[in-house]
DRENKE-754482 format. One record per residue (C-alpha): x, y, z; residue number from 1; residue in three letters. Coordinates in nm, 3 decimals. Example, Ala and Ser with C-alpha at 12.3 -4.5 7.8 and 13.67 -1.06 7.14 Angstrom:
u:1.230	v:-0.450	w:0.780	n:1	res:ala
u:1.367	v:-0.106	w:0.714	n:2	res:ser
! end
This chain:
u:2.958	v:14.507	w:6.196	n:1	res:unk
u:3.160	v:14.194	w:6.283	n:2	res:unk
u:3.525	v:14.196	w:6.193	n:3	res:unk
u:3.587	v:13.922	w:5.935	n:4	res:unk
u:3.950	v:13.890	w:6.040	n:5	res:unk
u:3.854	v:13.763	w:6.385	n:6	res:unk
u:3.619	v:13.490	w:6.255	n:7	res:unk
u:3.765	v:13.134	w:6.219	n:8	res:unk
u:3.852	v:13.016	w:5.870	n:9	res:unk
u:3.705	v:12.670	w:5.931	n:10	res:unk
u:3.388	v:12.563	w:6.106	n:11	res:unk
u:3.410	v:12.417	w:6.457	n:12	res:unk
u:3.327	v:12.064	w:6.339	n:13	res:unk
u:3.605	v:12.067	w:6.079	n:14	res:unk
u:3.859	v:12.193	w:6.331	n:15	res:unk
u:3.758	v:11.921	w:6.577	n:16	res:unk
u:3.792	v:11.658	w:6.302	n:17	res:unk
u:4.137	v:11.788	w:6.208	n:18	res:unk
u:4.249	v:11.782	w:6.570	n:19	res:unk
u:4.136	v:11.420	w:6.611	n:20	res:unk
u:4.317	v:11.327	w:6.288	n:21	res:unk
u:4.639	v:11.479	w:6.423	n:22	res:unk
u:4.599	v:11.289	w:6.752	n:23	res:unk
u:4.531	v:10.957	w:6.575	n:24	res:unk
u:4.823	v:11.001	w:6.334	n:25	res:unk
u:5.054	v:11.093	w:6.622	n:26	res:unk
u:4.943	v:10.789	w:6.824	n:27	res:unk
u:4.987	v:10.559	w:6.524	n:28	res:unk
u:5.332	v:10.701	w:6.456	n:29	res:unk
u:5.442	v:10.653	w:6.817	n:30	res:unk
u:5.301	v:10.299	w:6.816	n:31	res:unk
u:5.481	v:10.218	w:6.492	n:32	res:unk
u:5.812	v:10.342	w:6.630	n:33	res:unk
u:5.761	v:10.140	w:6.949	n:34	res:unk
u:5.691	v:9.824	w:6.746	n:35	res:unk
u:6.002	v:9.881	w:6.534	n:36	res:unk
u:6.214	v:9.927	w:6.846	n:37	res:unk
u:6.069	v:9.611	w:7.002	n:38	res:unk
u:6.143	v:9.413	w:6.687	n:39	res:unk
u:6.494	v:9.555	w:6.668	n:40	res:unk
u:6.568	v:9.466	w:7.032	n:41	res:unk
u:6.350	v:9.155	w:7.043	n:42	res:unk
u:6.623	v:8.943	w:7.204	n:43	res:unk
u:6.589	v:9.161	w:7.515	n:44	res:unk
u:6.222	v:9.256	w:7.482	n:45	res:unk
u:6.086	v:8.900	w:7.462	n:46	res:unk
u:6.245	v:8.788	w:7.795	n:47	res:unk
u:6.107	v:9.102	w:7.961	n:48	res:unk
u:5.756	v:9.031	w:7.832	n:49	res:unk
u:5.781	v:8.665	w:7.930	n:50	res:unk
u:5.902	v:8.768	w:8.275	n:51	res:unk
u:5.608	v:9.005	w:8.316	n:52	res:unk
u:5.368	v:8.726	w:8.220	n:53	res:unk
u:5.538	v:8.489	w:8.460	n:54	res:unk
u:5.532	v:8.748	w:8.738	n:55	res:unk
u:5.162	v:8.811	w:8.680	n:56	res:unk
u:5.095	v:8.439	w:8.710	n:57	res:unk
u:5.323	v:8.369	w:9.009	n:58	res:unk
u:5.269	v:8.680	w:9.222	n:59	res:unk
u:4.982	v:8.528	w:9.428	n:60	res:unk
u:5.210	v:8.239	w:9.535	n:61	res:unk
u:5.488	v:8.482	w:9.622	n:62	res:unk
u:5.256	v:8.705	w:9.825	n:63	res:unk
u:5.120	v:8.402	w:10.010	n:64	res:unk
u:5.470	v:8.296	w:10.117	n:65	res:unk
u:5.559	v:8.653	w:10.221	n:66	res:unk
u:5.245	v:8.673	w:10.435	n:67	res:unk
u:5.345	v:8.339	w:10.588	n:68	res:unk
u:5.668	v:8.499	w:10.712	n:69	res:unk
u:5.915	v:8.395	w:10.442	n:70	res:unk
u:6.176	v:8.658	w:10.355	n:71	res:unk
u:6.110	v:8.825	w:10.017	n:72	res:unk
u:6.429	v:8.712	w:9.843	n:73	res:unk
u:6.389	v:8.355	w:9.968	n:74	res:unk
u:6.023	v:8.358	w:9.868	n:75	res:unk
u:6.108	v:8.479	w:9.517	n:76	res:unk
u:6.380	v:8.213	w:9.486	n:77	res:unk
u:6.149	v:7.934	w:9.603	n:78	res:unk
u:5.884	v:8.054	w:9.358	n:79	res:unk
u:6.131	v:8.040	w:9.069	n:80	res:unk
u:6.248	v:7.692	w:9.174	n:81	res:unk
u:5.886	v:7.577	w:9.191	n:82	res:unk
u:5.806	v:7.716	w:8.848	n:83	res:unk
u:6.115	v:7.550	w:8.698	n:84	res:unk
u:6.008	v:7.217	w:8.847	n:85	res:unk
u:5.646	v:7.253	w:8.735	n:86	res:unk
u:5.723	v:7.387	w:8.387	n:87	res:unk
u:6.001	v:7.133	w:8.336	n:88	res:unk
u:5.774	v:6.848	w:8.438	n:89	res:unk
u:5.488	v:6.977	w:8.224	n:90	res:unk
u:5.715	v:7.021	w:7.921	n:91	res:unk
u:5.849	v:6.669	w:7.970	n:92	res:unk
u:5.498	v:6.525	w:7.990	n:93	res:unk
u:5.375	v:6.722	w:7.689	n:94	res:unk
u:5.679	v:6.646	w:7.474	n:95	res:unk
u:5.670	v:6.278	w:7.569	n:96	res:unk
u:5.301	v:6.257	w:7.488	n:97	res:unk
u:5.348	v:6.430	w:7.154	n:98	res:unk
u:5.649	v:6.214	w:7.066	n:99	res:unk
u:5.466	v:5.894	w:7.157	n:100	res:unk
u:5.151	v:5.986	w:6.969	n:101	res:unk
u:5.284	v:6.232	w:6.709	n:102	res:unk
u:5.337	v:5.975	w:6.435	n:103	res:unk
u:4.998	v:5.825	w:6.506	n:104	res:unk
u:4.827	v:6.165	w:6.493	n:105	res:unk
u:4.997	v:6.258	w:6.163	n:106	res:unk
u:4.912	v:5.918	w:6.012	n:107	res:unk
u:4.551	v:5.963	w:6.119	n:108	res:unk
u:4.543	v:6.308	w:5.961	n:109	res:unk
u:4.671	v:6.162	w:5.634	n:110	res:unk
u:4.401	v:5.894	w:5.638	n:111	res:unk
u:4.135	v:6.154	w:5.716	n:112	res:unk
u:4.259	v:6.374	w:5.431	n:113	res:unk
u:4.248	v:6.082	w:5.186	n:114	res:unk
u:3.894	v:6.000	w:5.297	n:115	res:unk
u:3.794	v:6.361	w:5.248	n:116	res:unk
u:3.965	v:6.356	w:4.908	n:117	res:unk
u:3.746	v:6.069	w:4.797	n:118	res:unk
u:3.433	v:6.263	w:4.885	n:119	res:unk
u:3.532	v:6.616	w:4.785	n:120	res:unk
u:3.765	v:6.563	w:4.489	n:121	res:unk
u:4.021	v:6.835	w:4.428	n:122	res:unk
u:3.962	v:7.003	w:4.761	n:123	res:unk
u:4.027	v:6.676	w:4.939	n:124	res:unk
u:4.337	v:6.614	w:4.729	n:125	res:unk
u:4.479	v:6.943	w:4.843	n:126	res:unk
u:4.404	v:6.844	w:5.200	n:127	res:unk
u:4.584	v:6.516	w:5.141	n:128	res:unk
u:4.886	v:6.702	w:5.009	n:129	res:unk
u:4.889	v:6.928	w:5.314	n:130	res:unk
u:4.863	v:6.632	w:5.549	n:131	res:unk
u:5.135	v:6.441	w:5.363	n:132	res:unk
u:5.372	v:6.735	w:5.401	n:133	res:unk
u:5.266	v:6.827	w:5.755	n:134	res:unk
u:5.607	v:6.775	w:5.905	n:135	res:unk
u:5.781	v:6.969	w:5.630	n:136	res:unk
u:5.538	v:7.259	w:5.665	n:137	res:unk
u:5.576	v:7.255	w:6.043	n:138	res:unk
u:5.955	v:7.254	w:6.023	n:139	res:unk
u:5.953	v:7.537	w:5.771	n:140	res:unk
u:5.713	v:7.744	w:5.982	n:141	res:unk
u:5.914	v:7.675	w:6.295	n:142	res:unk
u:6.241	v:7.771	w:6.130	n:143	res:unk
u:6.085	v:8.087	w:5.989	n:144	res:unk
u:5.949	v:8.189	w:6.328	n:145	res:unk
u:6.281	v:8.108	w:6.496	n:146	res:unk
u:6.481	v:8.301	w:6.239	n:147	res:unk
u:6.249	v:8.597	w:6.290	n:148	res:unk
u:6.329	v:8.594	w:6.662	n:149	res:unk
u:6.695	v:8.491	w:6.653	n:150	res:unk
u:6.933	v:8.545	w:6.362	n:151	res:unk
u:7.292	v:8.436	w:6.319	n:152	res:unk
u:7.317	v:8.233	w:6.642	n:153	res:unk
u:7.211	v:7.879	w:6.736	n:154	res:unk
u:6.840	v:7.859	w:6.806	n:155	res:unk
u:6.873	v:7.625	w:7.102	n:156	res:unk
u:7.145	v:7.826	w:7.273	n:157	res:unk
u:6.968	v:8.156	w:7.228	n:158	res:unk
u:6.635	v:8.010	w:7.343	n:159	res:unk
u:6.795	v:7.876	w:7.660	n:160	res:unk
u:6.964	v:8.211	w:7.718	n:161	res:unk
u:6.635	v:8.396	w:7.682	n:162	res:unk
u:6.462	v:8.148	w:7.913	n:163	res:unk
u:6.731	v:8.192	w:8.182	n:164	res:unk
u:6.713	v:8.570	w:8.146	n:165	res:unk
u:6.334	v:8.563	w:8.177	n:166	res:unk
u:6.360	v:8.346	w:8.489	n:167	res:unk
u:6.611	v:8.585	w:8.649	n:168	res:unk
u:6.386	v:8.878	w:8.566	n:169	res:unk
u:6.092	v:8.696	w:8.727	n:170	res:unk
u:6.302	v:8.663	w:9.045	n:171	res:unk
u:6.386	v:9.034	w:9.053	n:172	res:unk
u:6.031	v:9.141	w:8.962	n:173	res:unk
u:5.887	v:8.931	w:9.244	n:174	res:unk
u:6.147	v:9.036	w:9.499	n:175	res:unk
u:6.130	v:9.409	w:9.425	n:176	res:unk
u:5.759	v:9.439	w:9.345	n:177	res:unk
u:5.693	v:9.624	w:9.671	n:178	res:unk
u:5.935	v:9.900	w:9.568	n:179	res:unk
u:5.823	v:9.923	w:9.205	n:180	res:unk
u:5.535	v:10.160	w:9.281	n:181	res:unk
u:5.757	v:10.407	w:9.464	n:182	res:unk
u:6.025	v:10.395	w:9.196	n:183	res:unk
u:5.771	v:10.453	w:8.919	n:184	res:unk
u:5.610	v:10.737	w:9.113	n:185	res:unk
u:5.948	v:10.902	w:9.160	n:186	res:unk
u:6.035	v:10.886	w:8.790	n:187	res:unk
u:5.735	v:11.099	w:8.689	n:188	res:unk
u:5.752	v:11.465	w:8.793	n:189	res:unk
u:5.462	v:11.670	w:8.919	n:190	res:unk
u:5.109	v:11.547	w:8.974	n:191	res:unk
u:5.121	v:11.304	w:8.681	n:192	res:unk
u:5.286	v:11.036	w:8.892	n:193	res:unk
u:4.961	v:10.920	w:9.047	n:194	res:unk
u:4.796	v:10.886	w:8.705	n:195	res:unk
u:5.093	v:10.693	w:8.561	n:196	res:unk
u:5.099	v:10.465	w:8.866	n:197	res:unk
u:4.726	v:10.399	w:8.838	n:198	res:unk
u:4.758	v:10.316	w:8.467	n:199	res:unk
u:5.050	v:10.083	w:8.535	n:200	res:unk
u:4.850	v:9.901	w:8.801	n:201	res:unk
u:4.550	v:9.866	w:8.572	n:202	res:unk
u:4.769	v:9.733	w:8.290	n:203	res:unk
u:4.942	v:9.479	w:8.513	n:204	res:unk
u:4.608	v:9.384	w:8.667	n:205	res:unk
u:4.470	v:9.307	w:8.323	n:206	res:unk
u:4.770	v:9.089	w:8.237	n:207	res:unk
u:4.756	v:8.916	w:8.576	n:208	res:unk
u:4.389	v:8.834	w:8.542	n:209	res:unk
u:4.433	v:8.712	w:8.186	n:210	res:unk
u:4.723	v:8.480	w:8.273	n:211	res:unk
u:4.558	v:8.325	w:8.578	n:212	res:unk
u:4.223	v:8.286	w:8.409	n:213	res:unk
u:4.365	v:8.149	w:8.084	n:214	res:unk
u:4.584	v:7.896	w:8.265	n:215	res:unk
u:4.294	v:7.764	w:8.470	n:216	res:unk
u:4.063	v:7.753	w:8.167	n:217	res:unk
u:4.332	v:7.580	w:7.958	n:218	res:unk
u:4.378	v:7.316	w:8.226	n:219	res:unk
u:4.004	v:7.250	w:8.254	n:220	res:unk
u:3.963	v:7.234	w:7.874	n:221	res:unk
u:4.257	v:6.997	w:7.834	n:222	res:unk
u:4.139	v:6.763	w:8.110	n:223	res:unk
u:3.779	v:6.753	w:7.982	n:224	res:unk
u:3.875	v:6.692	w:7.619	n:225	res:unk
u:4.140	v:6.434	w:7.714	n:226	res:unk
u:3.889	v:6.240	w:7.927	n:227	res:unk
u:3.632	v:6.255	w:7.647	n:228	res:unk
u:3.879	v:6.130	w:7.387	n:229	res:unk
u:3.998	v:5.852	w:7.620	n:230	res:unk
u:3.639	v:5.739	w:7.671	n:231	res:unk
u:3.591	v:5.737	w:7.293	n:232	res:unk
u:3.922	v:5.545	w:7.260	n:233	res:unk
u:4.065	v:5.800	w:7.018	n:234	res:unk
u:4.439	v:5.735	w:6.961	n:235	res:unk
u:4.681	v:5.996	w:7.088	n:236	res:unk
u:4.428	v:6.138	w:7.336	n:237	res:unk
u:4.696	v:6.259	w:7.579	n:238	res:unk
u:4.891	v:6.432	w:7.302	n:239	res:unk
u:4.573	v:6.593	w:7.172	n:240	res:unk
u:4.493	v:6.712	w:7.525	n:241	res:unk
u:4.840	v:6.865	w:7.549	n:242	res:unk
u:4.776	v:7.040	w:7.218	n:243	res:unk
u:4.448	v:7.177	w:7.358	n:244	res:unk
u:4.626	v:7.310	w:7.668	n:245	res:unk
u:4.895	v:7.491	w:7.467	n:246	res:unk
u:4.643	v:7.618	w:7.211	n:247	res:unk
u:4.427	v:7.772	w:7.482	n:248	res:unk
u:4.683	v:8.052	w:7.523	n:249	res:unk
u:4.592	v:8.164	w:7.169	n:250	res:unk
u:4.222	v:8.247	w:7.218	n:251	res:unk
u:3.968	v:8.126	w:6.960	n:252	res:unk
u:4.228	v:8.031	w:6.697	n:253	res:unk
u:4.411	v:7.780	w:6.918	n:254	res:unk
u:4.089	v:7.613	w:7.034	n:255	res:unk
u:3.965	v:7.586	w:6.675	n:256	res:unk
u:4.287	v:7.427	w:6.545	n:257	res:unk
u:4.330	v:7.181	w:6.833	n:258	res:unk
u:3.962	v:7.082	w:6.821	n:259	res:unk
u:3.975	v:7.028	w:6.445	n:260	res:unk
u:4.283	v:6.806	w:6.478	n:261	res:unk
u:4.109	v:6.595	w:6.746	n:262	res:unk
u:3.799	v:6.547	w:6.530	n:263	res:unk
u:4.006	v:6.455	w:6.223	n:264	res:unk
u:4.205	v:6.198	w:6.420	n:265	res:unk
u:3.881	v:6.046	w:6.550	n:266	res:unk
u:3.740	v:6.041	w:6.195	n:267	res:unk
u:4.043	v:5.859	w:6.058	n:268	res:unk
u:4.083	v:5.592	w:6.324	n:269	res:unk
u:3.736	v:5.545	w:6.473	n:270	res:unk
u:3.499	v:5.630	w:6.195	n:271	res:unk
u:3.231	v:5.888	w:6.125	n:272	res:unk
u:3.015	v:5.815	w:6.431	n:273	res:unk
u:3.302	v:5.848	w:6.680	n:274	res:unk
u:3.413	v:6.163	w:6.499	n:275	res:unk
u:3.068	v:6.310	w:6.560	n:276	res:unk
u:3.096	v:6.219	w:6.928	n:277	res:unk
u:3.442	v:6.379	w:6.941	n:278	res:unk
u:3.301	v:6.689	w:6.776	n:279	res:unk
u:3.026	v:6.691	w:7.038	n:280	res:unk
u:3.285	v:6.670	w:7.317	n:281	res:unk
u:3.487	v:6.958	w:7.171	n:282	res:unk
u:3.178	v:7.174	w:7.118	n:283	res:unk
u:3.047	v:7.096	w:7.468	n:284	res:unk
u:3.378	v:7.202	w:7.622	n:285	res:unk
u:3.381	v:7.520	w:7.414	n:286	res:unk
u:3.023	v:7.602	w:7.518	n:287	res:unk
u:3.119	v:7.538	w:7.882	n:288	res:unk
u:3.419	v:7.766	w:7.842	n:289	res:unk
u:3.229	v:8.047	w:7.670	n:290	res:unk
u:2.919	v:8.049	w:7.889	n:291	res:unk
u:3.045	v:7.933	w:8.230	n:292	res:unk
u:3.423	v:7.940	w:8.268	n:293	res:unk
u:3.494	v:8.270	w:8.094	n:294	res:unk
u:3.228	v:8.472	w:8.286	n:295	res:unk
u:3.317	v:8.311	w:8.621	n:296	res:unk
u:3.697	v:8.302	w:8.602	n:297	res:unk
u:3.774	v:8.611	w:8.394	n:298	res:unk
u:3.491	v:8.832	w:8.513	n:299	res:unk
u:3.738	v:9.076	w:8.672	n:300	res:unk
u:3.971	v:9.105	w:8.375	n:301	res:unk
u:3.948	v:9.333	w:8.072	n:302	res:unk
u:3.681	v:9.194	w:7.842	n:303	res:unk
u:3.763	v:9.221	w:7.473	n:304	res:unk
u:3.549	v:9.160	w:7.168	n:305	res:unk
u:3.646	v:8.848	w:6.968	n:306	res:unk
u:3.718	v:9.062	w:6.661	n:307	res:unk
u:3.969	v:9.267	w:6.862	n:308	res:unk
u:4.135	v:8.946	w:6.986	n:309	res:unk
u:4.166	v:8.802	w:6.634	n:310	res:unk
u:4.311	v:9.127	w:6.498	n:311	res:unk
u:4.561	v:9.138	w:6.786	n:312	res:unk
u:4.666	v:8.776	w:6.723	n:313	res:unk
u:4.714	v:8.845	w:6.352	n:314	res:unk
u:4.921	v:9.155	w:6.422	n:315	res:unk
u:5.130	v:8.971	w:6.681	n:316	res:unk
u:5.198	v:8.684	w:6.440	n:317	res:unk
u:5.312	v:8.926	w:6.170	n:318	res:unk
u:5.550	v:9.099	w:6.413	n:319	res:unk
u:5.704	v:8.807	w:6.607	n:320	res:unk
u:5.562	v:8.479	w:6.478	n:321	res:unk
u:5.446	v:8.229	w:6.741	n:322	res:unk
u:5.580	v:8.441	w:7.028	n:323	res:unk
u:5.384	v:8.737	w:6.895	n:324	res:unk
u:5.066	v:8.529	w:6.886	n:325	res:unk
u:5.115	v:8.431	w:7.250	n:326	res:unk
u:5.196	v:8.789	w:7.355	n:327	res:unk
u:4.926	v:8.965	w:7.155	n:328	res:unk
u:4.628	v:8.915	w:7.385	n:329	res:unk
u:4.806	v:8.995	w:7.718	n:330	res:unk
u:4.953	v:9.312	w:7.568	n:331	res:unk
u:4.612	v:9.409	w:7.432	n:332	res:unk
u:4.458	v:9.345	w:7.776	n:333	res:unk
u:4.717	v:9.580	w:7.928	n:334	res:unk
u:4.637	v:9.847	w:7.669	n:335	res:unk
u:4.265	v:9.811	w:7.738	n:336	res:unk
u:4.331	v:9.854	w:8.109	n:337	res:unk
u:4.524	v:10.177	w:8.046	n:338	res:unk
u:4.254	v:10.312	w:7.815	n:339	res:unk
u:3.983	v:10.229	w:8.068	n:340	res:unk
u:4.175	v:10.408	w:8.343	n:341	res:unk
u:4.218	v:10.717	w:8.124	n:342	res:unk
u:3.848	v:10.711	w:8.034	n:343	res:unk
u:3.745	v:10.696	w:8.399	n:344	res:unk
u:3.978	v:10.980	w:8.492	n:345	res:unk
u:3.852	v:11.192	w:8.204	n:346	res:unk
u:3.490	v:11.126	w:8.302	n:347	res:unk
u:3.565	v:11.216	w:8.665	n:348	res:unk
u:3.736	v:11.540	w:8.564	n:349	res:unk
u:3.449	v:11.634	w:8.331	n:350	res:unk
u:3.186	v:11.609	w:8.605	n:351	res:unk
u:3.087	v:11.952	w:8.738	n:352	res:unk
u:3.192	v:12.027	w:9.091	n:353	res:unk
u:2.907	v:12.020	w:9.347	n:354	res:unk
u:2.767	v:12.360	w:9.421	n:355	res:unk
u:2.826	v:12.500	w:9.766	n:356	res:unk
u:2.509	v:12.559	w:9.975	n:357	res:unk
u:2.395	v:12.921	w:9.985	n:358	res:unk
u:2.507	v:13.116	w:10.285	n:359	res:unk
u:2.229	v:13.214	w:10.528	n:360	res:unk
u:2.123	v:13.575	w:10.512	n:361	res:unk
u:2.210	v:13.786	w:10.815	n:362	res:unk
u:1.916	v:13.853	w:11.040	n:363	res:unk
! end
């Protein structure tokens, strides 16, 4: 007769379900605490994240100079000087283009909204109201996002401080990247160091691939759409191309918004036929990106489902505004890299060990 006291109170399936619930709740709790800490110390966390993104993008240039015989500190310094020159020049070009064509783009959006209002009634009227108050809405959104990142201090001064801090961190990350693996391995006791080091490499590899691929894709998209709009003689083509380049760092959502603005500007200033051609240009570039550029350029990075990307962007925007939207996908790519490394290690450990060949019998 079986002793009832030794039998489990719950079936095996229920106990497994309860264990998974505990694991999920624990992971969610840890994630929530990490997010709260990042928000609390965002003035320091954001430069670190920006520096990691910059390091992931600039490390190939730094490694090339080191292989060419340049000393590591000098190579890191030259890389930072180069990125300041390139980013400064790009920002100047983008800002100049947007300033020169910004009024024209907003005026075109107002005309397009009024035209839509004539055809769609109340819905168009609401679009007209949104277009008429575009600058006010943009300033309010910008001030809200800035106040979420920086409170109590001047926005410009704090932004410059964070940019300088991020640049200095890029210098140190590039210079000391060869010693990072050993330092990380020494911080973790026991045999877990190799696993932590492998996960860190996979996470950084995912961010590195995302940054390089996204930058190249953004440049190609911006050039193609700018050339198409110039051929169609759409006003503000250079500013719209700059908007496409910046929006490419927010996958799906950025391309949709920048493409919609380009089509509306073409509709207002060049008419319905040119707007259709502009829509065709935008759709052709998006098809080229989705079917050719993404598989070719980002084939070695962590592939994420569009739904996951949109959820990550929404969560990032709710946590840190525009900065959170820009950071959401790289951070998610890093998390996917860690999860994939853990999955591979678990699968390797679950495989049965090969059986030893039977020993020959003595004659």
